[in-house]
N, C-alpha and C positions, 0 to 999 in steps of 0.2 A: 390183754392184748394178744391178738393172734399173730402168726408169723408174717402174714402179708403186710399187716399194719406196721410191724417193727421194721420190715425191709424197706417200706416206703419212707418211714421216718429216717432211717439210716441214709437212704439215697438223698433225701432233701438236705440233711445235715452235710453230707459229703459235697453236694453241688454248692451249697452256701459257702462252705469253707474254700472250695476251689475258686469261686467267683471273688471272694474276699482276697485271697492270696494273689490272684491275677490283678485285681485293682491296686493292691499295695505295690506290686512289682512294676506296674505301668506308671505309677505316680512317682516312683523313686527316681531321683536324678543320679545318673552315673557320674562318678568322679572322673575327671579327665586324667589320662595316664600322665605320670610325672614326665616332664620334658627336661632334657639336659640342654644347657646352652651350647650353641655351636662353638667348636674350638676356634680359637683365634690363631690365624696363620700369619706369621710375620713374613712380609714380602722380602725375599732375598734379592740382593743386588746382583744382577746377572750382567756381566760386561758385554756378552754377546748380544743380549737384548737391547742394551744401550746403543751399541753399534748398528743394530738393525733399525732402530728408530732414527738414527742419524742418516742412514742411507735412504730411509723412506722419505725423510724431509728433503733430500737432494732431488728426488724425482728422477727425471730422465738422465740427469747428469751422473747419477750413480752407476749407470751402465759403463761409463768410461773411467770410473774411480777404482783403482787397484785394491784399495782397502775394502770397498764394498763387495767387490768380486770375491775376495778372500772370506768375508763374512758370510756371503751367500753360499760359498762352497762348504764352509764349516756348518752352516745350518742344514744343508743337505746331508752332510756326514752324520750329524746328530740324529736327523730324522730317520736315516737308513740304518742307524745303529753301528756306525763304524767308529765312533769316538772321535777324538781329535784333540787339538791343542787347547780348545776352550772347555772341554769336558773335564771338570775337576770335581 
């Protein structure tokens, strides 16, 4: 065998191996990454939230209710980061 024939044979073997490896890789099914279950968050009882819902149910009458006005003021204070009596 001369050098040209040996080089051609090596090229054919290389291309055949490359095609085979590509075909094997394409047919392989990737395993899904392991998933962790979502953490379970226990709902905490928020007295301010309960009062907010009560005031919401009152509708327009809540504007005249002193307790609802205090709840809304406390909600504003929490939102603005001022703290308050409900923040524990």
